[in-house]
LUMSETI-786998 format. One record per residue (C-alpha): chain; x, y, z; residue number from 1; residue in one letter. Coordinates in Angstrom, 2 decimals. Last residue first. Example, Ala and Ser with C-alpha at 12.3 -4.5 7.8 and 13.67 -1.06 7.14 Angstrom:
! LUMSETI-786998
chain: A | x: 13.67 | y: -1.06 | z: 7.14 | resi: 2 | resn: S .
chain: A | x: 12.30 | y: -4.50 | z: 7.80 | resi: 1 | resn: A .
This chain:
! LUMSETI-786998
chain: A | x: 34.63 | y: 2.12 | z: 27.52 | resi: 204 | resn: V .
chain: A | x: 32.72 | y: -1.15 | z: 27.16 | resi: 203 | resn: V .
chain: A | x: 32.76 | y: -0.88 | z: 23.36 | resi: 202 | resn: P .
chain: A | x: 29.73 | y: -2.25 | z: 21.51 | resi: 201 | resn: I .
chain: A | x: 30.67 | y: -4.83 | z: 18.84 | resi: 200 | resn: S .
chain: A | x: 31.34 | y: -7.53 | z: 21.43 | resi: 199 | resn: H .
chain: A | x: 29.77 | y: -10.24 | z: 19.23 | resi: 198 | resn: C .
chain: A | x: 27.22 | y: -11.45 | z: 21.79 | resi: 197 | resn: P .
chain: A | x: 26.51 | y: -7.94 | z: 23.17 | resi: 196 | resn: C .
chain: A | x: 25.51 | y: -8.51 | z: 26.82 | resi: 195 | resn: A .
chain: A | x: 28.33 | y: -6.51 | z: 28.41 | resi: 194 | resn: R .
chain: A | x: 28.00 | y: -3.62 | z: 25.97 | resi: 193 | resn: A .
chain: A | x: 24.22 | y: -3.54 | z: 26.28 | resi: 192 | resn: F .
chain: A | x: 24.46 | y: -3.45 | z: 30.06 | resi: 191 | resn: K .
chain: A | x: 27.07 | y: -0.64 | z: 29.97 | resi: 190 | resn: L .
chain: A | x: 25.24 | y: 1.43 | z: 32.65 | resi: 189 | resn: C .
chain: A | x: 27.68 | y: 4.30 | z: 33.20 | resi: 188 | resn: N .
chain: A | x: 28.24 | y: 5.56 | z: 29.65 | resi: 187 | resn: T .
chain: A | x: 24.67 | y: 4.65 | z: 28.77 | resi: 186 | resn: C .
chain: A | x: 23.31 | y: 6.93 | z: 31.52 | resi: 185 | resn: F .
chain: A | x: 25.49 | y: 9.86 | z: 30.41 | resi: 184 | resn: D .
chain: A | x: 24.35 | y: 9.42 | z: 26.80 | resi: 183 | resn: Q .
chain: A | x: 20.70 | y: 9.24 | z: 27.84 | resi: 182 | resn: L .
chain: A | x: 20.70 | y: 12.27 | z: 30.14 | resi: 181 | resn: G .
chain: A | x: 17.71 | y: 14.15 | z: 28.69 | resi: 180 | resn: F .
chain: A | x: 19.78 | y: 16.15 | z: 26.22 | resi: 179 | resn: D .
chain: A | x: 17.70 | y: 17.75 | z: 23.49 | resi: 178 | resn: I .
chain: A | x: 18.43 | y: 19.15 | z: 20.04 | resi: 177 | resn: P .
chain: A | x: 16.80 | y: 22.56 | z: 19.43 | resi: 176 | resn: Q .
chain: A | x: 13.64 | y: 23.34 | z: 17.46 | resi: 175 | resn: D .
chain: A | x: 13.82 | y: 25.23 | z: 14.17 | resi: 174 | resn: A .
chain: A | x: 11.44 | y: 28.09 | z: 13.50 | resi: 173 | resn: V .
chain: A | x: 9.78 | y: 27.83 | z: 10.08 | resi: 172 | resn: L .
chain: A | x: 9.62 | y: 29.60 | z: 6.72 | resi: 171 | resn: P .
chain: A | x: 7.94 | y: 27.15 | z: 4.29 | resi: 170 | resn: L .
chain: A | x: 10.74 | y: 25.77 | z: 2.13 | resi: 169 | resn: D .
chain: A | x: 9.65 | y: 22.20 | z: 2.74 | resi: 168 | resn: T .
chain: A | x: 10.68 | y: 18.69 | z: 3.73 | resi: 167 | resn: T .
chain: A | x: 8.10 | y: 16.48 | z: 5.45 | resi: 166 | resn: L .
chain: A | x: 9.66 | y: 13.63 | z: 7.39 | resi: 165 | resn: V .
chain: A | x: 8.35 | y: 10.32 | z: 8.69 | resi: 164 | resn: V .
chain: A | x: 9.41 | y: 8.39 | z: 11.76 | resi: 163 | resn: S .
chain: A | x: 8.33 | y: 5.12 | z: 13.31 | resi: 162 | resn: K .
chain: A | x: 8.12 | y: 4.82 | z: 17.07 | resi: 161 | resn: F .
chain: A | x: 8.73 | y: 2.32 | z: 19.88 | resi: 160 | resn: R .
chain: A | x: 12.29 | y: 3.38 | z: 20.71 | resi: 159 | resn: P .
chain: A | x: 11.49 | y: 5.31 | z: 23.91 | resi: 158 | resn: G .
chain: A | x: 7.96 | y: 6.76 | z: 23.76 | resi: 157 | resn: V .
chain: A | x: 8.37 | y: 9.74 | z: 26.12 | resi: 156 | resn: F .
chain: A | x: 12.12 | y: 10.51 | z: 26.34 | resi: 155 | resn: P .
chain: A | x: 12.65 | y: 9.54 | z: 22.67 | resi: 154 | resn: N .
chain: A | x: 15.38 | y: 7.05 | z: 21.89 | resi: 153 | resn: L .
chain: A | x: 17.29 | y: 7.07 | z: 18.60 | resi: 152 | resn: V .
chain: A | x: 19.37 | y: 4.29 | z: 17.05 | resi: 151 | resn: L .
chain: A | x: 16.53 | y: 1.73 | z: 16.71 | resi: 150 | resn: E .
chain: A | x: 19.18 | y: -0.99 | z: 16.88 | resi: 149 | resn: G .
chain: A | x: 20.22 | y: -0.14 | z: 20.42 | resi: 148 | resn: I .
chain: A | x: 23.13 | y: 2.00 | z: 21.54 | resi: 147 | resn: R .
chain: A | x: 21.31 | y: 5.32 | z: 21.65 | resi: 146 | resn: S .
chain: A | x: 21.37 | y: 8.73 | z: 19.95 | resi: 145 | resn: L .
chain: A | x: 19.05 | y: 11.19 | z: 21.65 | resi: 144 | resn: E .
chain: A | x: 15.48 | y: 12.13 | z: 20.88 | resi: 143 | resn: G .
chain: A | x: 12.88 | y: 14.40 | z: 19.30 | resi: 142 | resn: L .
chain: A | x: 14.77 | y: 17.69 | z: 19.35 | resi: 141 | resn: G .
chain: A | x: 14.56 | y: 18.45 | z: 15.62 | resi: 140 | resn: S .
chain: A | x: 18.30 | y: 17.93 | z: 15.18 | resi: 139 | resn: W .
chain: A | x: 18.11 | y: 14.36 | z: 16.54 | resi: 138 | resn: L .
chain: A | x: 15.14 | y: 13.29 | z: 14.41 | resi: 137 | resn: I .
chain: A | x: 16.83 | y: 14.94 | z: 11.42 | resi: 136 | resn: L .
chain: A | x: 20.01 | y: 12.98 | z: 12.04 | resi: 135 | resn: P .
chain: A | x: 18.01 | y: 9.70 | z: 12.00 | resi: 134 | resn: I .
chain: A | x: 15.88 | y: 10.55 | z: 8.92 | resi: 133 | resn: Q .
chain: A | x: 18.47 | y: 10.40 | z: 6.20 | resi: 132 | resn: L .
chain: A | x: 16.93 | y: 12.35 | z: 3.34 | resi: 131 | resn: V .
chain: A | x: 15.73 | y: 11.64 | z: -0.22 | resi: 130 | resn: D .
chain: A | x: 13.08 | y: 9.23 | z: 1.06 | resi: 129 | resn: S .
chain: A | x: 10.96 | y: 6.74 | z: -0.85 | resi: 128 | resn: D .
chain: A | x: 9.27 | y: 3.77 | z: 0.85 | resi: 127 | resn: A .
chain: A | x: 10.29 | y: 4.82 | z: 4.38 | resi: 126 | resn: N .
chain: A | x: 8.67 | y: 8.16 | z: 3.67 | resi: 125 | resn: T .
chain: A | x: 9.90 | y: 11.66 | z: 2.78 | resi: 124 | resn: Q .
chain: A | x: 6.85 | y: 13.85 | z: 2.07 | resi: 123 | resn: P .
chain: A | x: 7.63 | y: 16.78 | z: -0.26 | resi: 122 | resn: R .
chain: A | x: 6.99 | y: 20.53 | z: 0.00 | resi: 121 | resn: A .
chain: A | x: 7.41 | y: 23.75 | z: -2.04 | resi: 120 | resn: P .
chain: A | x: 4.69 | y: 26.22 | z: -1.00 | resi: 119 | resn: V .
chain: A | x: 2.28 | y: 27.34 | z: -3.72 | resi: 118 | resn: G .
chain: A | x: -0.84 | y: 27.09 | z: -1.57 | resi: 117 | resn: R .
chain: A | x: -1.88 | y: 23.74 | z: -3.07 | resi: 116 | resn: A .
chain: A | x: 1.71 | y: 22.67 | z: -2.40 | resi: 115 | resn: R .
chain: A | x: 1.22 | y: 23.21 | z: 1.33 | resi: 114 | resn: L .
chain: A | x: -1.94 | y: 21.10 | z: 1.64 | resi: 113 | resn: F .
chain: A | x: -0.52 | y: 18.44 | z: -0.69 | resi: 112 | resn: E .
chain: A | x: 2.57 | y: 18.19 | z: 1.53 | resi: 111 | resn: A .
chain: A | x: 0.46 | y: 17.94 | z: 4.68 | resi: 110 | resn: M .
chain: A | x: -1.69 | y: 15.17 | z: 3.21 | resi: 109 | resn: V .
chain: A | x: 1.41 | y: 13.24 | z: 2.17 | resi: 108 | resn: G .
chain: A | x: 3.10 | y: 13.71 | z: 5.53 | resi: 107 | resn: A .
chain: A | x: 0.06 | y: 12.27 | z: 7.33 | resi: 106 | resn: I .
chain: A | x: -0.39 | y: 9.35 | z: 4.91 | resi: 105 | resn: E .
chain: A | x: 3.29 | y: 8.46 | z: 4.99 | resi: 104 | resn: A .
chain: A | x: 3.25 | y: 8.53 | z: 8.79 | resi: 103 | resn: G .
chain: A | x: 0.23 | y: 6.24 | z: 8.91 | resi: 102 | resn: R .
chain: A | x: 1.93 | y: 3.84 | z: 6.51 | resi: 101 | resn: L .
chain: A | x: 5.18 | y: 3.74 | z: 8.51 | resi: 100 | resn: Y .
chain: A | x: 3.34 | y: 3.22 | z: 11.80 | resi: 99 | resn: G .
chain: A | x: 1.08 | y: 0.53 | z: 10.33 | resi: 98 | resn: R .
chain: A | x: 4.21 | y: -1.10 | z: 8.87 | resi: 97 | resn: M .
chain: A | x: 5.66 | y: -1.48 | z: 12.35 | resi: 96 | resn: S .
chain: A | x: 2.39 | y: -2.76 | z: 13.78 | resi: 95 | resn: Q .
chain: A | x: 2.15 | y: -5.29 | z: 10.95 | resi: 94 | resn: P .
chain: A | x: 5.66 | y: -6.60 | z: 11.73 | resi: 93 | resn: G .
chain: A | x: 5.35 | y: -6.55 | z: 15.54 | resi: 92 | resn: S .
chain: A | x: 2.20 | y: -8.64 | z: 15.76 | resi: 91 | resn: A .
chain: A | x: 2.72 | y: -11.72 | z: 13.55 | resi: 90 | resn: W .
chain: A | x: 5.75 | y: -12.93 | z: 15.48 | resi: 89 | resn: D .
chain: A | x: 9.52 | y: -12.76 | z: 15.62 | resi: 88 | resn: D .
chain: A | x: 10.05 | y: -9.40 | z: 17.33 | resi: 87 | resn: G .
chain: A | x: 8.71 | y: -10.85 | z: 20.58 | resi: 86 | resn: S .
chain: A | x: 5.64 | y: -8.63 | z: 20.65 | resi: 85 | resn: A .
chain: A | x: 3.55 | y: -8.22 | z: 23.81 | resi: 84 | resn: G .
chain: A | x: 5.25 | y: -5.04 | z: 25.03 | resi: 83 | resn: E .
chain: A | x: 5.20 | y: -3.66 | z: 21.48 | resi: 82 | resn: M .
chain: A | x: 1.46 | y: -4.17 | z: 21.14 | resi: 81 | resn: T .
chain: A | x: 0.63 | y: -2.82 | z: 24.59 | resi: 80 | resn: D .
chain: A | x: 2.87 | y: 0.26 | z: 24.26 | resi: 79 | resn: Y .
chain: A | x: 1.68 | y: 1.42 | z: 20.85 | resi: 78 | resn: G .
chain: A | x: 3.65 | y: 2.01 | z: 17.66 | resi: 77 | resn: Q .
chain: A | x: 3.88 | y: 5.74 | z: 18.40 | resi: 76 | resn: D .
chain: A | x: 4.18 | y: 7.71 | z: 15.15 | resi: 75 | resn: I .
chain: A | x: 6.98 | y: 10.28 | z: 15.17 | resi: 74 | resn: L .
chain: A | x: 7.00 | y: 13.37 | z: 12.96 | resi: 73 | resn: M .
chain: A | x: 9.87 | y: 15.45 | z: 11.62 | resi: 72 | resn: V .
chain: A | x: 9.13 | y: 18.71 | z: 9.79 | resi: 71 | resn: V .
chain: A | x: 12.31 | y: 19.31 | z: 7.82 | resi: 70 | resn: A .
chain: A | x: 13.41 | y: 22.71 | z: 6.57 | resi: 69 | resn: Y .
chain: A | x: 15.57 | y: 24.11 | z: 3.75 | resi: 68 | resn: K .
chain: A | x: 14.39 | y: 22.22 | z: 0.67 | resi: 67 | resn: H .
chain: A | x: 16.12 | y: 21.22 | z: -2.60 | resi: 66 | resn: Y .
chain: A | x: 19.33 | y: 19.45 | z: -1.70 | resi: 65 | resn: P .
chain: A | x: 20.67 | y: 17.91 | z: -4.95 | resi: 64 | resn: R .
chain: A | x: 19.96 | y: 14.24 | z: -5.50 | resi: 63 | resn: I .
chain: A | x: 21.80 | y: 12.59 | z: -8.38 | resi: 62 | resn: E .
chain: A | x: 19.94 | y: 9.98 | z: -10.41 | resi: 61 | resn: R .
chain: A | x: 21.34 | y: 6.48 | z: -9.97 | resi: 60 | resn: G .
chain: A | x: 18.09 | y: 4.50 | z: -10.12 | resi: 59 | resn: D .
chain: A | x: 17.91 | y: 4.16 | z: -6.34 | resi: 58 | resn: E .
chain: A | x: 18.25 | y: 7.94 | z: -5.97 | resi: 57 | resn: K .
chain: A | x: 21.61 | y: 9.56 | z: -5.35 | resi: 56 | resn: H .
chain: A | x: 23.59 | y: 11.61 | z: -2.79 | resi: 55 | resn: S .
chain: A | x: 21.21 | y: 11.14 | z: 0.13 | resi: 54 | resn: F .
chain: A | x: 20.56 | y: 14.36 | z: 2.01 | resi: 53 | resn: W .
chain: A | x: 21.38 | y: 14.54 | z: 5.74 | resi: 52 | resn: A .
chain: A | x: 24.94 | y: 15.66 | z: 4.97 | resi: 51 | resn: Y .
chain: A | x: 23.64 | y: 19.05 | z: 3.75 | resi: 50 | resn: E .
chain: A | x: 22.10 | y: 19.84 | z: 7.13 | resi: 49 | resn: P .
chain: A | x: 18.30 | y: 20.17 | z: 7.03 | resi: 48 | resn: I .
chain: A | x: 16.98 | y: 22.96 | z: 9.24 | resi: 47 | resn: E .
chain: A | x: 14.92 | y: 21.52 | z: 12.05 | resi: 46 | resn: C .
chain: A | x: 11.33 | y: 21.05 | z: 13.19 | resi: 45 | resn: I .
chain: A | x: 9.76 | y: 18.67 | z: 15.71 | resi: 44 | resn: G .
chain: A | x: 6.56 | y: 16.64 | z: 15.96 | resi: 43 | resn: T .
chain: A | x: 5.41 | y: 13.97 | z: 18.42 | resi: 42 | resn: L .
chain: A | x: 2.29 | y: 11.78 | z: 18.25 | resi: 41 | resn: D .
chain: A | x: 1.39 | y: 12.54 | z: 14.64 | resi: 40 | resn: S .
chain: A | x: -2.26 | y: 11.78 | z: 13.91 | resi: 39 | resn: G .
chain: A | x: -3.77 | y: 14.25 | z: 11.43 | resi: 38 | resn: L .
chain: A | x: -4.73 | y: 16.75 | z: 14.14 | resi: 37 | resn: V .
chain: A | x: -1.21 | y: 16.47 | z: 15.57 | resi: 36 | resn: Y .
chain: A | x: 0.42 | y: 17.25 | z: 12.22 | resi: 35 | resn: S .
chain: A | x: -1.91 | y: 20.20 | z: 11.64 | resi: 34 | resn: L .
chain: A | x: -1.02 | y: 21.68 | z: 15.02 | resi: 33 | resn: S .
chain: A | x: 2.67 | y: 21.29 | z: 14.24 | resi: 32 | resn: K .
chain: A | x: 2.24 | y: 23.04 | z: 10.88 | resi: 31 | resn: I .
chain: A | x: 0.22 | y: 25.86 | z: 12.43 | resi: 30 | resn: A .
chain: A | x: 2.58 | y: 26.58 | z: 15.31 | resi: 29 | resn: R .
chain: A | x: 5.56 | y: 26.52 | z: 12.97 | resi: 28 | resn: S .
chain: A | x: 3.85 | y: 28.75 | z: 10.41 | resi: 27 | resn: N .
chain: A | x: 2.96 | y: 31.32 | z: 13.06 | resi: 26 | resn: A .
chain: A | x: 6.57 | y: 31.39 | z: 14.25 | resi: 25 | resn: E .
chain: A | x: 8.03 | y: 31.56 | z: 10.74 | resi: 24 | resn: P .
chain: A | x: 5.78 | y: 34.44 | z: 9.55 | resi: 23 | resn: D .
chain: A | x: 6.03 | y: 34.63 | z: 5.73 | resi: 22 | resn: A .
chain: A | x: 2.88 | y: 32.65 | z: 4.93 | resi: 21 | resn: L .
chain: A | x: 0.76 | y: 35.63 | z: 3.82 | resi: 20 | resn: E .
chain: A | x: 3.56 | y: 36.62 | z: 1.41 | resi: 19 | resn: S .
chain: A | x: 3.17 | y: 33.40 | z: -0.58 | resi: 18 | resn: P .
chain: A | x: 6.16 | y: 31.01 | z: -0.48 | resi: 17 | resn: V .
chain: A | x: 7.69 | y: 30.22 | z: -3.85 | resi: 16 | resn: S .
chain: A | x: 7.65 | y: 27.73 | z: -6.72 | resi: 15 | resn: Q .
chain: A | x: 5.45 | y: 24.77 | z: -5.87 | resi: 14 | resn: G .
chain: A | x: 6.66 | y: 21.20 | z: -5.63 | resi: 13 | resn: H .
chain: A | x: 4.01 | y: 19.94 | z: -8.07 | resi: 12 | resn: D .
chain: A | x: 3.58 | y: 16.27 | z: -7.26 | resi: 11 | resn: G .
chain: A | x: 6.60 | y: 14.54 | z: -5.75 | resi: 10 | resn: D .
chain: A | x: 5.08 | y: 12.18 | z: -3.19 | resi: 9 | resn: Q .
chain: A | x: 2.14 | y: 11.07 | z: -5.33 | resi: 8 | resn: H .
chain: A | x: 4.09 | y: 8.41 | z: -7.25 | resi: 7 | resn: P .
chain: A | x: 5.17 | y: 6.96 | z: -3.86 | resi: 6 | resn: V .
chain: A | x: 1.63 | y: 6.29 | z: -2.56 | resi: 5 | resn: M .
chain: A | x: 1.32 | y: 2.88 | z: -4.24 | resi: 4 | resn: S .
chain: A | x: 4.49 | y: 1.85 | z: -2.41 | resi: 3 | resn: R .
chain: A | x: 2.76 | y: 2.44 | z: 0.93 | resi: 2 | resn: I .
chain: A | x: 0.00 | y: 0.00 | z: 0.00 | resi: 1 | resn: I .
């Protein structure tokens, strides 16, 4: 299903931002409110660093950075489902894809909303993304880098989220990266390092 949405991700990118949408603070409040109404659980904003863009598409076409801002949204996979899933069952897989699909739907609706007003915008989904989402999650203040496979932990939903990104040139106010003590905790805990079967995580 999510692949069928890919042809709609590009659309008409728009050319410029209308004068009535020139207020970054008002735009940021509005875009976050819209994301929450549509179903995002946590939303942050950041400027996109150049290294966060992929260099090429799957077919070899070069990707040149084309938008300034990223609206990063996290979809909670659900505590009960993730607590009951072993990772090798029929629950965790569909729940994971539900998160990706819901995120793609939200970002797609938001992109169409902005493009209809002449604002350049594109949803970046797990089926077709021109950006690396992990650094954008960090820069938008939605988590800290961790030592587990999910890479980023959020202080409210931990690792049980799927991310989606909307890139745009709509003037926005960037959020700041957060420090909720995760790196310091990991440095002193070392449980993952001790339990790693192939010793790929350093103890020091």
